[in-house]
C-alpha positions in Angstrom: 0.1 -0.2 -0.1 3.0 2.3 1.1 4.5 1.6 -2.5 1.5 2.5 -4.2 0.7 6.0 -2.7 4.4 7.0 -3.1 3.7 6.0 -6.9 0.7 8.2 -7.1 2.6 10.8 -5.1 5.1 10.9 -7.6 2.7 10.9 -10.4 0.8 13.3 -9.3 4.0 15.7 -8.8 5.4 15.0 -12.0 2.1 16.1 -13.5 1.8 19.4 -11.5 5.7 20.1 -12.1 5.0 19.7 -16.0 1.7 21.8 -15.8 3.4 24.7 -13.8 6.3 24.7 -16.4 4.5 25.6 -19.4 2.6 28.6 -19.4 -0.3 30.1 -21.6 1.0 33.4 -23.2 -2.4 34.2 -24.7 -5.4 34.4 -22.4 -7.9 33.0 -25.2 -10.0 36.4 -24.2 -7.8 39.7 -25.2 -4.5 41.0 -26.5 -3.2 41.4 -23.3 0.5 40.6 -23.2 1.0 41.2 -26.9 1.6 44.9 -29.0 0.5 45.4 -32.2 3.0 46.7 -35.2 1.2 47.9 -38.4 -2.3 48.1 -39.5 -3.2 44.6 -40.2 -6.1 43.0 -38.2 -5.7 41.0 -34.8 -8.5 40.2 -32.9 -9.7 37.4 -30.5 -13.0 35.2 -31.5 -14.4 32.4 -29.9 -11.1 31.8 -27.7 -8.8 32.1 -30.9 -6.1 34.7 -31.9 -6.8 35.6 -35.5 -4.7 37.4 -37.8 -5.9 38.8 -40.9 -4.8 41.1 -44.0 -6.0 44.7 -43.7 -6.9 47.3 -46.3 -3.2 47.7 -46.6 -2.3 44.7 -47.3 0.8 45.3 -45.9 3.4 43.4 -43.1 1.8 43.4 -39.7 3.0 41.6 -36.4 1.8 40.7 -33.2 4.8 40.6 -30.5 4.9 39.3 -26.8 5.8 42.4 -24.8 8.3 40.4 -22.7 11.3 39.3 -24.4 12.5 35.7 -24.4 15.7 33.7 -24.3 15.5 30.1 -24.3 12.3 28.4 -24.5 10.1 25.7 -25.8 6.9 27.1 -27.5 3.9 25.1 -28.5 0.8 26.5 -30.0 -1.7 25.4 -32.6 -2.4 27.2 -35.9 -5.1 26.7 -38.3 -4.5 28.1 -42.3 -7.6 30.1 -43.9 -7.0 31.6 -47.1 -3.6 32.2 -48.0 -1.9 31.2 -44.7 1.8 32.8 -45.3 2.3 33.8 -41.7 5.3 32.6 -39.2 6.4 32.7 -35.5 9.4 35.0 -34.9 11.7 35.0 -32.1 14.5 36.5 -30.5 13.4 39.7 -32.5 13.1 43.2 -32.2 11.0 45.8 -34.5 11.1 49.6 -35.9 7.9 50.3 -37.2 6.8 47.2 -39.1 10.9 46.4 -40.2 11.5 43.1 -37.8 15.0 42.0 -37.2 15.2 38.3 -35.9 14.1 34.9 -37.1 11.0 33.4 -38.0 9.8 29.8 -37.8 7.5 29.6 -41.3 4.1 29.1 -41.2 2.8 28.8 -44.9 0.6 27.0 -47.7 1.6 23.7 -48.8 5.4 23.0 -50.0 6.3 26.5 -48.9 8.7 25.3 -46.4 6.3 25.4 -42.9 8.6 24.6 -40.1 11.7 26.4 -41.9 14.0 28.8 -40.2 14.3 32.5 -42.2 16.4 35.0 -41.2 14.4 38.5 -41.4 16.5 41.3 -43.1 19.8 39.6 -43.3 20.7 35.9 -44.7 17.1 35.0 -45.5 16.8 31.2 -45.4 19.3 29.1 -43.1 17.3 25.9 -43.3 14.0 24.3 -45.1 12.3 21.4 -44.6 12.8 18.3 -46.8 10.3 17.8 -49.4 8.9 14.9 -47.9 8.4 16.3 -44.6 6.3 19.2 -46.2 3.5 16.4 -46.6 3.2 17.0 -42.7 1.1 20.0 -43.1 -2.4 19.8 -42.8 -3.9 22.7 -44.7 -7.4 24.1 -43.6 -7.0 22.2 -40.4 -5.5 22.7 -37.0 -1.7 21.9 -36.8 0.4 21.8 -34.1 3.6 23.9 -33.8 6.5 23.3 -31.4 9.8 25.4 -31.6 12.5 24.9 -29.2 15.3 27.7 -28.8 18.3 26.9 -26.7 21.6 28.8 -26.7 22.5 28.8 -30.6 20.1 25.6 -31.3 16.9 25.7 -32.6 14.7 22.6 -33.4 10.8 22.6 -34.8 7.9 20.0 -35.1 4.8 20.2 -36.8 2.5 17.6 -35.6 4.8 15.6 -33.5 7.1 15.3 -36.4 10.7 16.9 -36.6 10.8 19.5 -39.4 14.3 21.1 -38.7 17.6 21.3 -36.7 19.9 24.2 -36.7 23.0 25.5 -34.6 23.8 28.7 -35.4 26.2 31.3 -33.5 24.5 34.4 -34.6 21.2 33.1 -33.3 23.0 32.2 -30.1 23.5 35.8 -29.4 20.0 37.3 -30.4 18.0 38.5 -27.9 14.0 40.0 -28.0 10.4 39.0 -28.1 8.3 36.5 -30.0 6.2 37.5 -32.6 3.4 36.5 -34.9 3.2 37.4 -38.5 0.7 38.7 -41.3 3.0 38.5 -44.5 2.2 41.4 -47.1 0.1 41.1 -50.1 -3.3 40.8 -48.8 -6.1 37.7 -48.4 -3.8 36.3 -45.8 -6.1 34.7 -42.2 -4.5 32.3 -39.9 -6.0 31.5 -36.7 -3.8 30.6 -33.5 -5.0 28.7 -30.0 -2.9 27.0 -27.2 -0.1 29.5 -27.1 2.1 27.9 -24.4 5.5 28.7 -23.5 8.2 27.0 -21.2 11.6 29.0 -20.2 14.4 26.8 -20.2 
């Protein structure tokens, strides 16, 4: 009986520690903790965070007020219309000119899960063509991003997409941000945005 009680206590403790280590950074009600950059649309609907092109059809960003250095970020996204978006990390911004690194969120065969350096070296690594099939267009997709020191790993729907070790990324500092690409006609839904700082 003692062994069973100890086992149950260990299980409960482990569960509590895990649940406490990841925290939500989107409250499902409003944009508290985030800042809009640009004139594109960011709003909350039915507990989901939505980004949508506005009349200006320019780049738009929604950044965390808090900077994050080393972390594991998990979220879900669903692309509607043109889903060209992305998740930036260790980034900074002036107006709508963002400096940092982006994990791509894009229509099929346009490198979702790859890593792009904004206003710099551009594509650093793209997923393999066979891995592109992991994306589920028009459905909810789960993305996981681990940024630790100079290493970045991305997963899509539980499948490892890319791994990159890069000295410049290792020196980076800044916030996390979601993107609306320029060009218009873009709409992406986001939910369950959670982070674990390392």
